[in-house]
BATOR-816038 format. One record per atom (N, C-alpha, C): residue number from 1; x, y, z; residue in three letters; atom name. Coordinates in Angstrom, 1 decimal. Each point is the difference from the previous one (the first is absolute). Layout:
# BATOR-816038
num	c1	c2	c3	residu	atome
NUM	X	Y	Z	ALA	CA;
...
# end
This chain:
# BATOR-816038
num	c1	c2	c3	residu	atome
1	-79.0	12.3	-60.5	UNK	N;
1	0.5	-0.2	1.4	UNK	CA;
1	0.9	-1.2	0.1	UNK	C;
2	1.0	0.1	0.7	UNK	N;
2	1.0	-1.1	0.2	UNK	CA;
2	-0.7	-1.2	0.7	UNK	C;
3	0.4	-1.2	-0.3	UNK	N;
3	-0.5	-1.2	0.7	UNK	CA;
3	0.8	0.0	1.3	UNK	C;
4	-0.8	0.0	1.2	UNK	N;
4	0.6	0.1	1.3	UNK	CA;
4	0.7	-1.3	0.5	UNK	C;
5	-0.1	-1.1	-0.8	UNK	N;
5	0.6	-1.2	0.4	UNK	CA;
5	1.4	-0.2	-0.5	UNK	C;
6	0.6	1.0	-0.6	UNK	N;
6	1.3	-0.2	-0.6	UNK	CA;
6	0.9	1.2	0.4	UNK	C;
7	1.1	-0.2	0.7	UNK	N;
7	0.9	1.0	0.3	UNK	CA;
7	0.7	0.6	-1.2	UNK	C;
8	0.2	-0.9	-1.0	UNK	N;
8	0.7	0.4	-1.2	UNK	CA;
8	-0.7	1.1	-0.8	UNK	C;
9	-1.3	0.2	0.3	UNK	N;
9	-0.7	1.0	-0.7	UNK	CA;
9	0.1	1.4	0.6	UNK	C;
10	0.6	0.0	1.2	UNK	N;
10	0.3	1.3	0.6	UNK	CA;
10	1.3	0.6	-0.5	UNK	C;
11	0.1	1.3	0.3	UNK	N;
11	1.3	0.7	-0.4	UNK	CA;
11	0.7	0.4	1.2	UNK	C;
12	1.3	0.5	-0.2	UNK	N;
12	0.7	0.4	1.2	UNK	CA;
12	-0.7	1.0	0.9	UNK	C;
13	-0.9	0.8	-0.6	UNK	N;
13	-0.8	1.0	0.8	UNK	CA;
13	-0.8	-0.7	1.0	UNK	C;
14	-0.3	-1.3	-0.2	UNK	N;
14	-0.9	-0.8	1.0	UNK	CA;
14	0.8	-0.5	1.2	UNK	C;
15	1.3	0.1	0.0	UNK	N;
15	0.8	-0.6	1.1	UNK	CA;
15	0.9	1.0	0.6	UNK	C;
16	0.5	-0.2	1.2	UNK	N;
16	1.1	0.7	0.6	UNK	CA;
16	1.2	-0.8	-0.1	UNK	C;
17	1.1	0.6	0.0	UNK	N;
17	1.3	-0.7	-0.1	UNK	CA;
17	0.1	-1.0	-1.1	UNK	C;
18	-0.3	0.5	-1.2	UNK	N;
18	0.1	-0.8	-1.2	UNK	CA;
18	1.4	0.0	-0.5	UNK	C;
19	0.5	-1.0	-0.7	UNK	N;
19	1.3	0.0	-0.6	UNK	CA;
19	0.0	1.0	-1.1	UNK	C;
20	0.7	1.1	0.2	UNK	N;
20	0.1	1.0	-1.0	UNK	CA;
20	1.0	-0.2	-1.1	UNK	C;
21	1.1	-0.7	0.4	UNK	N;
21	1.1	-0.3	-0.9	UNK	CA;
21	0.8	-1.2	0.6	UNK	C;
22	0.6	-0.8	-0.9	UNK	N;
22	0.8	-1.1	0.5	UNK	CA;
22	1.0	-0.4	-1.1	UNK	C;
23	1.0	-0.7	0.4	UNK	N;
23	1.0	-0.6	-0.9	UNK	CA;
23	0.6	-1.2	0.7	UNK	C;
24	0.2	-1.0	-0.8	UNK	N;
24	0.6	-1.3	0.5	UNK	CA;
24	1.4	-0.2	-0.5	UNK	C;
25	0.8	-0.7	0.8	UNK	N;
25	1.4	-0.3	-0.4	UNK	CA;
25	0.8	1.2	-0.4	UNK	C;
26	-0.1	1.0	0.7	UNK	N;
26	0.7	1.3	-0.3	UNK	CA;
26	1.5	-0.3	0.4	UNK	C;
27	0.9	0.3	-0.9	UNK	N;
27	1.4	-0.3	0.2	UNK	CA;
27	0.6	1.2	0.9	UNK	C;
28	0.7	-0.5	1.0	UNK	N;
28	0.8	1.0	0.8	UNK	CA;
28	1.5	-0.2	-0.3	UNK	C;
29	0.3	-0.6	-1.1	UNK	N;
29	1.3	-0.4	-0.4	UNK	CA;
29	0.9	1.2	-0.4	UNK	C;
30	-0.5	1.1	-0.3	UNK	N;
30	0.9	1.2	-0.3	UNK	CA;
30	-0.7	1.3	0.4	UNK	C;
31	0.8	1.0	0.3	UNK	N;
31	-0.6	1.2	0.4	UNK	CA;
31	-0.5	0.8	-1.2	UNK	C;
32	-0.9	0.9	0.2	UNK	N;
32	-0.5	0.9	-1.0	UNK	CA;
32	-1.3	0.6	0.2	UNK	C;
33	-0.3	1.0	-0.8	UNK	N;
33	-1.3	0.6	0.1	UNK	CA;
33	-1.0	-0.8	-0.9	UNK	C;
34	-1.3	0.0	0.5	UNK	N;
34	-1.1	-0.6	-0.8	UNK	CA;
34	0.4	-1.4	-0.4	UNK	C;
35	0.5	-0.8	1.0	UNK	N;
35	0.3	-1.4	-0.3	UNK	CA;
35	-1.3	-0.7	-0.4	UNK	C;
36	-1.1	0.4	0.5	UNK	N;
36	-1.3	-0.5	-0.4	UNK	CA;
36	-1.0	1.1	0.1	UNK	C;
37	-0.9	0.0	-1.0	UNK	N;
37	-1.1	1.0	0.1	UNK	CA;
37	-1.2	-0.8	0.6	UNK	C;
38	-0.7	0.7	0.9	UNK	N;
38	-1.2	-0.5	0.6	UNK	CA;
38	-1.2	0.8	-0.4	UNK	C;
39	-0.7	-0.4	-1.2	UNK	N;
39	-1.1	0.8	-0.5	UNK	CA;
39	-1.2	0.0	1.0	UNK	C;
40	-0.5	1.1	0.3	UNK	N;
40	-1.1	0.2	0.9	UNK	CA;
40	-1.3	-0.5	-0.7	UNK	C;
41	-0.7	-0.9	0.7	UNK	N;
41	-1.2	-0.6	-0.6	UNK	CA;
41	0.2	-0.5	-1.4	UNK	C;
42	1.2	-0.7	-0.2	UNK	N;
42	0.4	-0.5	-1.2	UNK	CA;
42	0.1	1.0	-1.1	UNK	C;
43	0.3	1.2	0.3	UNK	N;
43	0.0	1.1	-1.0	UNK	CA;
43	-1.3	0.7	-0.2	UNK	C;
44	-1.0	-0.4	0.8	UNK	N;
44	-1.4	0.5	-0.2	UNK	CA;
44	-0.3	1.2	0.8	UNK	C;
45	0.9	0.7	0.6	UNK	N;
45	-0.3	1.2	0.8	UNK	CA;
45	-0.2	1.2	-1.0	UNK	C;
46	-1.2	0.6	0.1	UNK	N;
46	-0.4	1.1	-1.0	UNK	CA;
46	1.0	1.1	0.0	UNK	C;
47	0.4	0.4	-1.2	UNK	N;
47	0.8	1.2	-0.2	UNK	CA;
47	-0.9	1.1	-0.6	UNK	C;
48	-0.4	1.0	0.8	UNK	N;
48	-0.8	1.1	-0.5	UNK	CA;
48	0.9	1.2	-0.3	UNK	C;
49	-0.6	1.1	-0.3	UNK	N;
49	0.7	1.2	-0.4	UNK	CA;
49	0.6	0.8	1.2	UNK	C;
50	-0.4	-0.5	1.3	UNK	N;
50	0.5	0.6	1.2	UNK	CA;
50	-0.1	-1.0	1.1	UNK	C;
51	0.5	0.4	1.2	UNK	N;
51	-0.1	-0.9	1.1	UNK	CA;
51	-1.4	-0.3	0.4	UNK	C;
52	-0.9	1.0	-0.1	UNK	N;
52	-1.4	-0.1	0.4	UNK	CA;
52	-0.8	-1.0	-0.9	UNK	C;
53	0.5	-0.1	-1.2	UNK	N;
53	-0.8	-0.9	-1.0	UNK	CA;
53	0.7	-1.3	-0.2	UNK	C;
54	1.0	-0.3	0.8	UNK	N;
54	0.8	-1.3	-0.1	UNK	CA;
54	-0.3	-0.9	1.1	UNK	C;
55	0.2	-1.3	-0.2	UNK	N;
55	-0.2	-1.0	1.0	UNK	CA;
55	1.0	0.1	1.2	UNK	C;
56	-0.4	-0.4	1.2	UNK	N;
56	0.8	0.1	1.1	UNK	CA;
56	-0.1	-1.3	0.9	UNK	C;
57	1.1	-0.4	0.6	UNK	N;
57	0.0	-1.1	0.9	UNK	CA;
57	0.7	0.4	1.3	UNK	C;
58	-0.4	-0.7	1.1	UNK	N;
58	0.6	0.2	1.3	UNK	CA;
58	0.9	-1.2	0.3	UNK	C;
59	1.3	0.2	0.3	UNK	N;
59	0.8	-1.1	0.3	UNK	CA;
59	-0.2	-0.4	1.5	UNK	C;
60	-0.1	-1.3	0.2	UNK	N;
60	-0.2	-0.5	1.4	UNK	CA;
60	1.1	-0.9	0.5	UNK	C;
61	0.6	-0.8	-0.9	UNK	N;
61	1.0	-0.9	0.4	UNK	CA;
61	0.8	-0.5	-1.2	UNK	C;
62	1.3	-0.2	0.2	UNK	N;
62	0.8	-0.5	-1.1	UNK	CA;
62	0.8	-1.2	0.7	UNK	C;
63	-0.2	-1.2	-0.6	UNK	N;
63	0.6	-1.2	0.5	UNK	CA;
63	1.0	-0.6	-1.0	UNK	C;
64	1.2	-0.3	0.5	UNK	N;
64	1.0	-0.8	-0.7	UNK	CA;
64	0.0	-1.4	0.6	UNK	C;
65	-0.1	-1.0	-0.9	UNK	N;
65	-0.2	-1.3	0.5	UNK	CA;
65	0.6	-1.0	-1.0	UNK	C;
66	-0.1	-1.3	0.3	UNK	N;
66	0.4	-1.1	-0.8	UNK	CA;
66	1.4	0.1	-0.6	UNK	C;
67	0.9	0.4	0.8	UNK	N;
67	1.4	0.1	-0.4	UNK	CA;
67	0.5	-1.4	-0.3	UNK	C;
68	0.9	-0.2	-1.0	UNK	N;
68	0.5	-1.3	-0.4	UNK	CA;
68	1.2	-0.3	0.8	UNK	C;
69	0.5	0.9	0.9	UNK	N;
69	1.2	-0.2	0.8	UNK	CA;
69	0.0	1.1	1.1	UNK	C;
70	1.0	0.0	0.8	UNK	N;
70	0.2	1.0	1.0	UNK	CA;
70	0.4	1.3	-0.7	UNK	C;
71	-0.9	1.0	0.1	UNK	N;
71	0.2	1.3	-0.7	UNK	CA;
71	0.2	1.1	1.1	UNK	C;
72	0.3	-0.4	1.2	UNK	N;
72	0.0	1.0	1.1	UNK	CA;
72	1.0	1.1	-0.2	UNK	C;
73	1.0	-0.1	-0.8	UNK	N;
73	0.9	1.1	-0.3	UNK	CA;
73	-0.4	0.9	-1.1	UNK	C;
74	-1.1	-0.4	-0.7	UNK	N;
74	-0.5	0.8	-1.1	UNK	CA;
74	-0.7	1.3	0.5	UNK	C;
75	0.1	1.0	-0.8	UNK	N;
75	-0.6	1.3	0.4	UNK	CA;
75	-0.8	0.6	-1.2	UNK	C;
76	-1.2	0.4	0.2	UNK	N;
76	-0.8	0.4	-1.1	UNK	CA;
76	-0.8	1.3	0.3	UNK	C;
77	-0.4	0.7	-1.0	UNK	N;
77	-0.9	1.2	0.1	UNK	CA;
77	-1.1	-0.2	-1.0	UNK	C;
78	-1.2	0.6	0.2	UNK	N;
78	-1.0	0.0	-1.0	UNK	CA;
78	-0.3	1.5	-0.2	UNK	C;
79	0.0	0.4	-1.3	UNK	N;
79	-0.1	1.4	-0.4	UNK	CA;
79	-1.2	0.2	-0.9	UNK	C;
80	-0.5	1.2	-0.2	UNK	N;
80	-1.0	0.4	-0.9	UNK	CA;
80	0.5	0.3	-1.4	UNK	C;
81	1.3	0.1	-0.1	UNK	N;
81	0.6	0.3	-1.3	UNK	CA;
81	1.1	-1.1	-0.3	UNK	C;
82	0.4	-0.1	-1.2	UNK	N;
82	1.0	-1.1	-0.4	UNK	CA;
82	1.4	0.6	-0.1	UNK	C;
83	0.2	1.2	0.5	UNK	N;
83	1.3	0.6	-0.1	UNK	CA;
83	0.9	-0.1	1.2	UNK	C;
84	-0.4	-0.7	1.0	UNK	N;
84	0.8	-0.2	1.2	UNK	CA;
84	0.0	1.2	1.0	UNK	C;
85	-0.8	1.0	-0.3	UNK	N;
85	-0.1	1.2	0.9	UNK	CA;
85	-0.7	-0.4	1.3	UNK	C;
86	0.8	0.0	1.1	UNK	N;
86	-0.5	-0.5	1.3	UNK	CA;
86	-1.0	1.0	0.6	UNK	C;
87	-0.1	1.2	-0.5	UNK	N;
87	-1.0	0.9	0.5	UNK	CA;
87	-1.4	-0.4	-0.5	UNK	C;
88	-0.1	-1.0	-0.9	UNK	N;
88	-1.2	-0.6	-0.4	UNK	CA;
88	-0.3	-1.3	0.6	UNK	C;
89	0.6	-0.2	1.2	UNK	N;
89	-0.1	-1.3	0.7	UNK	CA;
89	-1.4	-0.3	0.6	UNK	C;
90	-0.6	-1.1	-0.3	UNK	N;
90	-1.1	-0.5	0.7	UNK	CA;
90	0.4	-0.9	1.2	UNK	C;
91	1.2	-0.7	-0.3	UNK	N;
91	0.7	-0.7	1.1	UNK	CA;
91	1.4	0.4	-0.1	UNK	C;
92	0.5	0.6	1.1	UNK	N;
92	1.5	0.4	0.0	UNK	CA;
92	0.8	-1.2	0.1	UNK	C;
93	1.3	0.1	-0.3	UNK	N;
93	1.0	-1.1	0.0	UNK	CA;
93	-0.3	-0.8	1.3	UNK	C;
94	-0.2	-1.3	-0.3	UNK	N;
94	-0.4	-1.0	1.1	UNK	CA;
94	0.8	-1.2	-0.1	UNK	C;
95	0.7	-0.4	1.0	UNK	N;
95	0.7	-1.3	0.1	UNK	CA;
95	-1.1	-1.1	0.2	UNK	C;
96	0.2	-1.1	-0.8	UNK	N;
96	-1.0	-1.1	0.1	UNK	CA;
96	0.4	-1.0	1.0	UNK	C;
97	0.2	0.5	1.2	UNK	N;
97	0.6	-0.8	1.1	UNK	CA;
97	-0.9	-1.1	0.5	UNK	C;
98	-1.3	0.0	-0.2	UNK	N;
98	-0.8	-1.1	0.4	UNK	CA;
98	0.0	-1.2	-0.9	UNK	C;
99	0.5	0.2	-1.2	UNK	N;
99	-0.1	-1.0	-1.1	UNK	CA;
99	1.3	-0.9	0.1	UNK	C;
100	0.1	-0.8	1.1	UNK	N;
100	1.1	-0.9	0.2	UNK	CA;
100	-0.2	-1.4	-0.6	UNK	C;
101	-1.2	-0.3	-0.4	UNK	N;
101	-0.4	-1.3	-0.5	UNK	CA;
101	-1.2	0.1	-0.9	UNK	C;
102	-0.2	-1.1	-0.7	UNK	N;
102	-1.1	0.0	-1.0	UNK	CA;
102	-1.4	0.2	0.6	UNK	C;
103	-0.2	-0.3	1.2	UNK	N;
103	-1.3	0.1	0.6	UNK	CA;
103	-0.2	1.3	0.8	UNK	C;
104	0.7	1.0	-0.2	UNK	N;
104	-0.1	1.3	0.7	UNK	CA;
104	-0.6	1.0	-0.9	UNK	C;
105	-0.5	1.1	0.6	UNK	N;
105	-0.5	1.2	-0.8	UNK	CA;
105	0.4	1.2	0.8	UNK	C;
106	-0.1	1.2	-0.7	UNK	N;
106	0.3	1.2	0.7	UNK	CA;
106	-1.0	1.1	-0.6	UNK	C;
107	-0.7	0.7	0.9	UNK	N;
107	-0.8	1.1	-0.5	UNK	CA;
107	0.9	1.3	0.1	UNK	C;
108	0.1	0.7	-1.1	UNK	N;
108	0.8	1.2	-0.1	UNK	CA;
108	-0.8	1.2	0.5	UNK	C;
109	0.8	1.0	0.6	UNK	N;
109	-0.6	1.2	0.6	UNK	CA;
109	-0.3	1.0	-1.1	UNK	C;
110	-1.2	0.4	-0.2	UNK	N;
110	-0.4	1.0	-1.0	UNK	CA;
110	0.4	1.3	0.5	UNK	C;
111	0.7	0.8	-0.8	UNK	N;
111	0.5	1.3	0.3	UNK	CA;
111	-1.0	1.1	0.0	UNK	C;
112	0.2	1.0	0.8	UNK	N;
112	-0.8	1.2	0.0	UNK	CA;
112	0.2	0.7	-1.4	UNK	C;
113	-1.0	0.6	-0.6	UNK	N;
113	-1.3	0.2	0.5	UNK	CA;
113	-1.0	-1.1	-0.3	UNK	C;
114	0.4	-1.1	-0.7	UNK	N;
114	-0.9	-1.0	-0.4	UNK	CA;
114	-0.5	-0.9	1.1	UNK	C;
115	0.7	0.0	1.1	UNK	N;
115	-0.5	-0.8	1.2	UNK	CA;
115	-1.2	0.6	0.7	UNK	C;
116	-0.1	1.3	-0.2	UNK	N;
116	-1.0	0.7	0.9	UNK	CA;
116	-1.2	0.7	-0.8	UNK	C;
117	0.4	0.7	-1.1	UNK	N;
117	-1.1	0.8	-0.6	UNK	CA;
117	0.1	0.2	-1.5	UNK	C;
118	0.9	-0.5	-0.7	UNK	N;
118	0.2	0.2	-1.4	UNK	CA;
118	-0.3	-1.2	-0.8	UNK	C;
119	-0.8	0.1	-1.0	UNK	N;
119	-0.3	-1.1	-0.9	UNK	CA;
119	1.1	-0.1	-1.1	UNK	C;
120	0.0	-1.1	-0.7	UNK	N;
120	0.8	-0.1	-1.2	UNK	CA;
120	-1.0	0.3	-1.1	UNK	C;
121	0.3	1.0	-0.9	UNK	N;
121	-0.9	0.5	-1.0	UNK	CA;
121	0.5	-0.4	-1.4	UNK	C;
122	-1.0	-0.5	-0.8	UNK	N;
122	0.3	-0.4	-1.4	UNK	CA;
122	0.6	1.1	-0.8	UNK	C;
123	-0.3	1.3	0.3	UNK	N;
123	0.5	1.1	-0.8	UNK	CA;
123	1.5	0.0	0.2	UNK	C;
124	0.6	-0.4	1.2	UNK	N;
124	1.4	0.1	0.3	UNK	CA;
124	0.7	-1.3	-0.4	UNK	C;
125	-0.6	-1.1	0.2	UNK	N;
125	0.7	-1.3	-0.3	UNK	CA;
125	-1.0	-1.1	-0.3	UNK	C;
126	0.3	-0.9	-0.8	UNK	N;
126	-0.8	-1.2	-0.3	UNK	CA;
126	0.6	-1.2	0.6	UNK	C;
127	1.2	0.1	0.6	UNK	N;
127	0.7	-1.2	0.6	UNK	CA;
127	0.9	0.5	1.1	UNK	C;
128	0.4	-1.0	0.8	UNK	N;
128	1.1	0.2	1.0	UNK	CA;
128	1.2	-0.7	-0.5	UNK	C;
129	1.1	0.3	0.5	UNK	N;
129	1.3	-0.5	-0.5	UNK	CA;
129	0.9	-0.5	1.1	UNK	C;
130	0.5	-1.2	-0.1	UNK	N;
130	0.9	-0.6	1.0	UNK	CA;
130	1.4	0.4	-0.4	UNK	C;
131	0.7	0.6	1.0	UNK	N;
131	1.4	0.3	-0.1	UNK	CA;
131	0.8	-0.9	0.9	UNK	C;
132	1.0	-0.7	-0.5	UNK	N;
132	0.8	-0.9	0.8	UNK	CA;
132	1.3	0.8	0.4	UNK	C;
133	0.1	0.3	1.3	UNK	N;
133	1.1	0.8	0.4	UNK	CA;
133	1.2	-0.9	0.4	UNK	C;
134	-0.2	-1.2	0.5	UNK	N;
134	1.0	-1.0	0.3	UNK	CA;
134	-0.5	-1.3	-0.5	UNK	C;
135	0.8	-0.6	-0.9	UNK	N;
135	-0.4	-1.2	-0.7	UNK	CA;
135	0.3	-1.3	0.8	UNK	C;
136	-0.7	-1.0	-0.3	UNK	N;
136	0.3	-1.4	0.6	UNK	CA;
136	0.0	-0.9	-1.3	UNK	C;
137	1.2	-0.6	-0.2	UNK	N;
137	0.2	-0.8	-1.2	UNK	CA;
137	-1.0	-1.2	0.0	UNK	C;
138	-0.6	-0.2	-1.2	UNK	N;
138	-0.9	-1.1	-0.3	UNK	CA;
138	-1.3	0.0	0.9	UNK	C;
139	-0.3	1.1	0.5	UNK	N;
139	-1.2	0.1	0.9	UNK	CA;
139	-1.2	0.5	-0.7	UNK	C;
140	-1.2	-0.5	0.3	UNK	N;
140	-1.2	0.5	-0.5	UNK	CA;
140	-1.0	0.1	1.2	UNK	C;
141	-1.0	0.9	-0.2	UNK	N;
141	-1.1	0.2	1.0	UNK	CA;
141	-1.3	0.3	-0.8	UNK	C;
142	-1.1	-0.1	0.7	UNK	N;
142	-1.3	0.5	-0.5	UNK	CA;
142	-0.3	1.2	0.8	UNK	C;
143	-0.7	1.0	-0.7	UNK	N;
143	-0.4	1.2	0.6	UNK	CA;
143	-1.5	0.2	-0.2	UNK	C;
144	-0.7	0.3	1.1	UNK	N;
144	-1.4	0.3	-0.2	UNK	CA;
144	-0.3	1.4	0.7	UNK	C;
145	-0.8	0.8	-0.7	UNK	N;
145	-0.3	1.3	0.5	UNK	CA;
145	-1.5	0.0	0.2	UNK	C;
146	-0.5	0.3	1.3	UNK	N;
146	-1.4	-0.1	0.3	UNK	CA;
146	-0.5	1.5	0.3	UNK	C;
147	-1.2	0.2	-0.3	UNK	N;
147	-0.6	1.3	0.3	UNK	CA;
147	-1.5	0.1	-0.3	UNK	C;
148	-0.5	1.2	-0.1	UNK	N;
148	-1.4	0.2	-0.3	UNK	CA;
148	0.0	0.9	-1.2	UNK	C;
149	-1.1	-0.2	-0.8	UNK	N;
149	-0.2	0.9	-1.1	UNK	CA;
149	-0.9	1.2	0.5	UNK	C;
150	0.4	1.2	-0.4	UNK	N;
150	-0.8	1.2	0.3	UNK	CA;
150	-0.9	0.1	-1.3	UNK	C;
151	0.6	0.0	-1.1	UNK	N;
151	-0.7	-0.1	-1.3	UNK	CA;
151	1.0	-0.6	-1.0	UNK	C;
152	-0.6	-0.8	-0.9	UNK	N;
152	0.9	-0.8	-0.9	UNK	CA;
152	0.4	0.8	-1.2	UNK	C;
# end
């Protein structure tokens, strides 16, 4: 049995709104598909032989923060595939209008069906991918994806 005096001994299953994926100092300097890969649970989401035997997570919040400059003219999407196909959007093209200074943050709107009823399944993807639609020269941000584990 786990020692109850240490949070570090718990797993993501023990918490709500756990950080499922993150990346620091992500460049917004050029446009492109899969500018950064955001491995779910650090690549530890189970891949089974089907959706029913694979791990699942529920997305709750995606935050862009810690910009090194004004990135308000930047535009990004987050996809379940690295090919730029916007029909696989977890976050549709979004202007980072709140990120006007280094002490600002912006929560991105999670797209349907992931916002309401559909999990991200390890059978379909092991990572989410940032697509930069409109670049901001010499700009970087941090991205954190929060959610719940259904099964690892």
